[in-house]
N, C-alpha and C positions, 0 to 999 in steps of 0.2 A: 710262774716266772720267778726265779730266785736270784738272778743276777741282772745287772744293767748291761746295756749293749757295750758300754765302754769296758766293763769287766771282761765281757766275752772276747772282745777284740784284743785286749791286752794279754789275756791268758793264753790264747793260741791253742787251747785244747778243743778238739772237735766235739768231745763228749759234752762240753759245757753247753753247746747249742741245743742238745737234745733235752736238757732239763726243763725247757719251757714248753714241751710238747706232751700231749696225752699219748697213750699207748698206740692208738691208730695213726696219729700224726707222726709219731716216732717211726712207725713201720714204713711210712712213705719216705721220710727223710733218709732212712738207712737203706732203702732199696735203690742202689746206685747202678746196678748192672742189668742189661737186657731190657725188654719191654716192660712197662709198668702201667697199669690202669687203676685210677683212683675214682671210685664212685663216692662222690662227696655230696651229702645231703645239705639242705639249706642251713646256713648258720654254723657249719661244723668246722670252720677255719681252714678252708682249702688253700687260700693264698698263703696263710702262715705255714702250712705243711709244705707246699712246693717251694717257697722261698728258702725255708730251712733245709730242704733237700738239696737245693743248689748250693747253699752255703756250706753244708756238711760235705758235699762232694768236693767243693773247692778246698776246704780246710784239710780233708784227708788226702788231697792230691789226686783224687780220682778224676775230677773235672778240671780242665783248663778253662778259666772263666771266659777268655776271649773265644773259646770254641763252643760256647753254649748259646743257643738261640731259644728264647722263651717267647711264645706266640700267644696272643690273646685277641679279643675282638673289639676292644675300644681303647682309645687313647688314654682314658681315665684309668682303666685297669692296667694298661702297660705302665703308666706313670706310677701307680701305686706299687706295682711289682718292683720297679727300679728303686723306689724309695725304701721299700722293705729290705731289699738286698743291700743298699747302701748302709742302712741301719745295722745290718749284720756284718758290716765290714767287707762286703764283696763288691769289687769294682770290675768293670770290663764286660759283664754279661750283657748281651743284646736282648732287651725286652721290647718287643714291637708288636703291632697289629699285623695280620696277614698282608694287608695292603701296603703298609709301610715297609715291611721286609721285602716284598715283591718289587716295589717301586725302586728301592735302593739297589737291588740286584739288576733290575732291568736297565736303569740309567747307566750303571757301570759297564755292563756287558754289551748293550745294544750297539754302541759305536764300534766295538771290536769285532762284532759278528756281521752286522749289516751295513756299517758305515753310516755316518751322520748321527745326530742326536735322536733319542727316543722322541716320537711325536708328542706334541703338546697335549696335555690333558684338558679336555673341555671343562669349563667352569660349571656348566649346567647342561643337562640333556634336553631341556625344553625347546630351545631354539632349533636344535638339530631335528628333534622329533616333529616340531611344527612344520619344518620344511619337508620332512619325509611324508607326513600326512598330506600335505598339499600336493606333492607329486602323485600320491595315490587318490587325490580328489576326495579326501575325507576331511570334514570340518571338525575341528577340535577346540575345546576350551580348556581352561586350567585344570579342572578336575579330571577331564579325560586324559590330559597329558600326564597327570600324576599316575593314573591307572596304567597308561602305556609304558611309562618309565618303569613301573613295578614289574610289568610282564617282561620287558627287555632284560631287566636285572635278573629276574628269576631264570629266564632262559639261559643266560650266559653262565651263571654260577652252577646251573644244572646240566651244562654241556648240551643244550638243545638249540639246534640251528633253526633259522627261519623256515626252511622247507619242512622241518619235522614238527614245528610247533602245532599245526592243526591236528596232528595225530596224538602227540604226547601230552599237550596241555590239558585236554579234557580228562585223560586218564589220571592226571595228577590233581584233579579237582579244581583246575583253574577256570574261572568264569567271571566275565565282566558284564555289567549291565549295559554298557554302551556299544560294545563291539563283539562280533562273532570271531571265532579263532582264525578263520581265513583272512579277515581284514587285519587282525593284529599281526599275522605272519607277513602280509604284504608291507605294512608300515615298518615292521622290524627289518625286513630286507632293505627297504629304501633308506632306513636310518643308517644301516651299515654302509651303504653307498655314499650317503651324504658325508659321513665321517671320513671316509677314504678320500673323497674329493677335497675336503677341507684340511686334510692332514692332521686330524684330531683323533684321540682315543678317549675312552671314558674310564671310570674307575675299575669296572669289571675287566676291561682290556688290559689293565695293569697286571692282573693275575694271569690272564691269557698270555701276555707277552713274556712274563717270567717263566711260565710253564713251557712255552715254545722254545725259549732259549735253552732250558735244561734238557728238553726232550730231543732237540735237533742238533745240539752241539755238545759232543762229549767233553771238549776242553772246558766249557763253561760248567758242566755238571761236575767234573772232577775238581775244579777249583773251589766251587761252593762246598762240595763234600769234604775237601781238605780243611776249609775254613770252619765248618760247623760239624762237630762230632756228636754233640748231645742236644736233644730237642725236648722241650716241654711245651705242651699245648693245653691251654686253659679253655674252659667252656667247650669241651670237645663235642658235646651233643649238638652244638650249633654249626659244626663244620659242614660246608656244602661239598658237592662232588668235585667242583673245580679246586677248592682249597685242599681237599683230600688228595687230589692228583698232584698238586704242588708239593704237599708234604711228602708223598711217596717219592717224588723226584729228589727232594732234598735228602731223604734217607738213602736212596739208592740201594735198597735191599738190606741195609743195616737195621738194627733193632734198638738202638740207643735212644729210645723215645719214652717219655712219660706223658700220658694223656689224663686229663682231669675233667670230670663233668658230672652232671646229675640228670638222668633220663626223666626224672619227675619235673624238671624245669625246661623241657623241650616245648617251646611255644612259638618257634619261628619256622616251622616246616613250610609255611606258605611263602617264605623268602628263600627257600632252597635248602634249609638245614636238613640233615639226614641223621637222626639220632642212632640209626642202626650202626653207624661207625663206632659209637661208644659201646652200645649193647653187645656187638659182635666182636669187639676188639680181642677179647681173650680167645675166642674160637679161631680168629685169624692168626693169632700169635700164641700158640699152645704153651710156650715157655713163659708167658707173661706172669708177673707178680700182680695179684689183684688185692687191693686194699679198699675197705669200705669205711668212710668217716661217718659215724652215726651220732656222735655227741654234739648236741645242739647247744651252743653257747649264746644264742641270740634270744630265743623265745622261752616263755614260761612253760611248765608242764601242761597247763590248761590249753595253751595255744598249740603246742606240739601234738597233743592228743587229737585236736580237731584236724590238724594237717594230716596225721597218719590215717585217721578214719576216712578222710576224703579220698586218699589214694587206695586204701584197702578195698573200697567199693568197686574199683576197677578190676579187681581179681588178679590172680597171679599172672595170667596171660595178657592182661591189659597194660601192664607196665613192667616188662622184664628188666632186671638190673636195679630197680629202685631200692633205696635203703629205708629202714624204719628208724625214725629219729628218736633219740633219748635226751630229753632236756637235762641240762646241767645246772639250771637256775632254781632258785627257791620258788615255791608256789606263788601264783599271782591271782588277780581277779578272774572270775569266771567270764568267758566270752559272752556277749549279749547279742541276741537276735531280736529284731523288731520289725513289725509289719505296720505300714501306714496306708491311709486311704488313697493318697495321691502323691506325686513326686514333689509338689510344693510343700506338703506337710512333712515329707521325709527330709527335705533339705533344711526346713526350719528346725526340725528336731536335731539334726546333726549340728547345725550352727549353735544351738543352745547347749548341746553336749560339749562342743569345743570350748565355749565360754566357761562352762563349769570346770573343765580340765585346766584351763588357764588359771581360774581362781584357786585351784588346788595346787598350783605351782608347776604345772607342766608347761614347758616352753612351746610356743606355737610351731617352731621349726621341728619339734619332735612329734608332730601330729600330721597324718596324711589322710586324705579322702581319695579313695581309688574307685574307678568306674571302668566299665567295659569299653565304651565308645566316647569320643570327644564330644559328641552332641549332648551327653548327659551332664556336662560341666556347668551349664548356664545357671540352673537353679541353685547350685551350691555356691557359685561365684556370687550370685545375688544375695543369698541368705547370709553369707559371711560378711559381705560388704555392708549390708544394712546394720549389722552389729559392730561395724568398724573393726572387724577382725581381718588383718591383712592375709592375703593368699598369694601363693606363687604357683602358676600353672606350668607344669613340666611336660615337655614333649608335644605341645599343641598350642595353637593360638587361642587367646581368650575369645569367648563367644562373639562379642561385637567386633572383633578384629578379623574374623574370618572373611575371606573374599566373598563368599556367597551372601553373607549377612550384610556386608557393606554394599554390595550390589543391590540387594533387596531394599535396603534403606534408601538408596538413591531413587529407586523406582517408586517406592511408597511416598517419599517426600515430594517427588514430582507430581504424583497423583493427588496428593493433599492440596497442592497449589491449584490444580485443575478442578478439584471438586470430587467428592465421593461418587463412586459409580453406582452405589446402592444405598438405600436407607439402612441396610444392615452392615455393620462394620466388618464382620468376619467375611461376608460375601465379597466386599470390596477388596480385602486383603488377599483372599484366595484367588480372586480374578487377576490382581496385579502379579502375584507370585506365579500364577499359572503361565503368564507370559514369560517368566524367567525359567520355566521348565519344571515347576513343582506340579505334582499330581496327587490326587487323594490316596492312591495306592502306591506302595513302595516299589522301586524298580527291582527286577530280578538280579541275582548275582550280588557281588560285593565290590568294594573298592571305593575310590573317591566319589563316584557318582552316587553311590548309596550314602556316603557320609554327607554329601551336599544335600541330598533329600532329607536326611534326618535333621540337619541344621535348620532347613527351611520349615520343616514340620514343627520343630520346636518354636519357631517364630509364629506359625499359625496358632499353635496352642496358646502361646502367650497372648496373642490378640484376642482369642476366645475368652481367656480368663479376664482380660482387661474389660472386654465388652460386657461380661456378666456382672462385673463389679461396678461398671459405669454405663448403664443402659442408654444414656443419651449422648455418649461420647462419639465423636467422629474420628476420621483418619488423622486430623491435625492433633487432636488430643493424644491419640495413640503414639504419634511420632514424638511428642513432647515427653511421654512416659519412657519411650525407648531411649531418647537422648539422656534422660535423667539416670536411667539404669547404666547406660554406657559410661557416663561421666564418673559415677562412683566406683565403677569397676576398673576404669582406666587410670585412676589416680595413681601417682607414684607411690609404691608401697615398700615398706621395709620387709625384711625376711618374715615369713609367716607360715601359715598352714599350706602344706603341699597338696595341690590338686593334680592328679595324674591318672592316665589310663593304666590298667593292669600291666600292659606290655611295657610302658615306660618306667614302671616301678621296679622291674627286675634288676637285681644287683644292689638295691637300696634297702634301708631299714629305718623304722621310726619306733618311738616308744608306744604310741597309740595309733592304730589304723582303723579307719572306717571303710568297709567295703559296701558301697551303696548300689542301688539298682540291681540287687541280686535276685532277679525274678526270671522265670522262664520266658524265652523269647529274646532276652538280652544276655543272659548267662545260663546256658549256652546261647550264643547269638543265633538268630533265627535261620541264618543261611548255613549253619553247621548241620548238615544233613546226614553225612555218613558216620558210621561208628568211630572211625579214626578222627574225624573232625570234632565230634562231641568229646572224645577223650582228650584232645588238645585243649578244649575249653575247660575240662576238669583240671588239667595241669595249670592252666592260667589262673584258675581260682586258687589252687594250691599255692602258686607263687604269691598271690595277694595275701593269703593268710600268713605265710611265713615271713612277710615283711614286718609283722608286728612283734615287738619285744615284750611288752608288758600287758597291753590291753587291746582286745579285738572286738569290734562292733560290726555286725552284719545287718543290713536292712534292705527292705524292698517295699514297693507300693503296689496296691492292688489295681490301681488305675493310673493313667498318665496325668490327667488334669483334675482339679477339684470338681466334684459332681459327676464324674465319669463312672461307668459301670465297673465294679470291682471284680474283674475276671482273672487277674493275674495272681499266680501263686509263687512261693519262693522257689529258687532254683533247685532242681533235683539233686544237685551236689550236696545239699544240706540234709538229704534223706538219711544218710548213715548216722547223723548226729541226733536224729529224732526231732528236728525243729518243726516239722509239719504238725506234729501232735502236741508239742509242749511249748510252743512259742508264747502262748498267753500267760504262762507262769514265769516268763523271764522278767527280771527287774527292769524298771523304766530307766530312761536316760535323763529324766527331768531334773533340772537343777534345784538344789535346796537353797534356802536363804541363809543358812548358818554354816560357816566354814567347818566348825568342829563336827557338826552333824554329818556334813558331806564326807569329811575325812573318815569318820567312823563307819559310815555306810559303804565306803569304797572297799572296806576290808583290809586296807593297808595300814600299817602302824604309823602314827603321827611322828615325824622326825623330831628329835630333841635338840635343844641348844647345847653345843659342846662346852659352853661356859657355865650356864646356870642350870641346865637340865630341863627347862620348861619346854612344853610342846610348841612347835613352830607351825603356825597356821598361815602367816603372811608369806606370799610367794617370794618377796625380796629377801626375807629372813631365811627361807629355805635354801635359796641360792647361796647365801653366805655360810649357812650351816650354824648360825648363831643369831641371837636376838640383835637387832641393829643397835640397841642401847647398851649391850654388853661390851666390855673393853676389848679392843683388838690387840693381839699379840703378833702383829705382822712382822716378818723379817724383811725389811725394806730392800736390802741388797738382793735377796732372793726374788722379791717381787719385781724389781727392775730387770733382773736377768730373765724372768719369765716373760715380761713385756717385750724385751728385745727378741727373745726366741719366737714369740707369737708373731711379731712383725715380719720376721724373715719367713716364717712358715706361710703366713697369709700371702706374701708377695710371690713365693714359689708356687703356691696353689692357685694364685689369681682369684682370691676371694676376700671378702671383708674380714678384718681381724676377729670380730666377735663371733664369726662362724667357726673359727678354729676353737677358741674357748672364750667365754665371757670374762669381763673384769671381775665379776663376783666369784667365778670359779678360780681365777688366778689368785684373788685375795685369799680364798679358803686354802689354797695350796700353800701360799706364803705364810699363812698363820699356823697350819698344822705340820708343815715340813715332812710329808710322807717319805719313807725310805724303802718301801716295798709295795708290791702290787696290791696287797690286801688293804693297806692304809690308803693308797691312792684311789682304790675303788669306792671308798666311803665318801669321797669328795663330791658334793652336789655338782652335777654337770659332767661327771666322768662316767659315762655308760660304757657298755662293752665295746662299742665301735670306737669311741675316743680312746679307750684303754689300749685296744689293739693297734690303733694308728699312732698315738702319741705317747703312750705310757712309758716306753723305754727312754724316750728323749727327755720327758719330764723328770723321771727318776734320776737320770744323769745330772740334770741341773740341780735337783734338790740335794743330791749327795756329793756334789762336786766341792 
């Protein structure tokens, strides 16, 4: 990046836009005609490439910005794309999710075609599904409703009607623990009837309505095709059959479309995604320009090597179209793999490692703990809370906030008042939870019923651990312990360590990533039986690995609870790395008592004070980039401008100001006054993600 965004917008030269791109990104940006498919590996700057493509097309006069529709899958991604385009001086481009674009079109054209307003969108499926199940004389609880909602959503985006569900669902590997396919089909059909009677539609119907309008009325199709001439589709590997149908109708046989995706990050096939759309795009469009983005700007060579080996093990036929990443960063720490006797010991070790990283100057928001299922979070929530390390759980409820755990607590508390059922605490707990539907053996299939069982099983294990440590304790004492754990985990917390499932982590990145519970039976998950399902689990592990920028830790435990039989081994996905034979030679995660010793052992150079040149061991000093006692050369006017910019940015992104950039980082910027990307990259707190997101704006302020 050699020019600021203000320079680019003032110069008016299209070629200036290309100077910020690598050769492959530049190939994307300059491919302005005909179909284009971009195979973009993790961390390769795909958003940068496609936003510069749009900007370059507008600047050269090839694209009319108001005739461009850029489609992605989340509001966050659409907002980021709009922000990037605005930063490049491009206004008027529509950047929306599939649902948002479809809803806008359906609301506009529905009255013209059918008369009256588009039916109201139901806030939630659950009330309508409850009534549908009641009509079918099927009793349902909240977990069952979640499962049914998932099947309805999959059916609709996959163009599967209720009558066809019993035949097509098993072929697609759909299976629920609570219902057989025929029952699901009956409830699905009743649900459609209930919606019709109530005059409601759901989110999937929005896509169906838009598709019907274009397919059934040529005037609507013609008007939309006049409006939009150029299409860009991000995360194309996640497109469902229904979304593909809508895209085809938008195009109307034209080929002015650029699709971007990564087959190695296909982890949503259970939700209807069909990666074949991406893999076979070039064969469906023989004139397509194919570009592969392979330069990884996120992760170190050590992490990229692990990611490539994981995918290499699938073989050339296992993942057609994938790219082999090439890290563009300096070498970093070697990834660490550790085995523990049980899950409690594993969580304790991770918490200690997090504390060590914090001591070394790593901010907690730059650390993530990733796991396969929500039920795995509790031990890590507890271990971090005991060390007063704040944590943020993403994409799931905290353990003690889950509906099944709250219900179990009510039942156990009631039994505690009535008296224990047995002299043996665990027997009492299992008897009470048995009344809530828990069984010693897991249910078949997957879905919310399986998730509920796993959460209750974690509670049983917790009770067993407590009883082993407190042989004379009864149910009342156990409830007091559960209340204690819940209170420290529910306390209001500042931003901290991210706890998330591997699915929820997609699209995010952190300096340091712990992938925990990486043992057979959980990764791959036990109900992944077919080769295709196992390969999707491999890709899920790959997604987790590629979230790490500087440090990667992978761990597993040989048994679930302390004292258990150690029968579990590491996930087979680590076999290509040789972990099964070499894990005992890996370095420990244990913290040292001396900061200098820890810094030396980490293999990273100790940062120096920019004023006096002494090594910086204190986290606060590292954030400033100088000893706190050394004199400051701050440019107060620049600092005030940065504060004002951060305030506006935080308000627009609806996040706390310190999440954008901390005071220490702003102070360092105002003291050093960087004028180019290289100088800005040296500022503590400005990593690759911050540089890509805010770098151009900051440099404009600094050079203004």
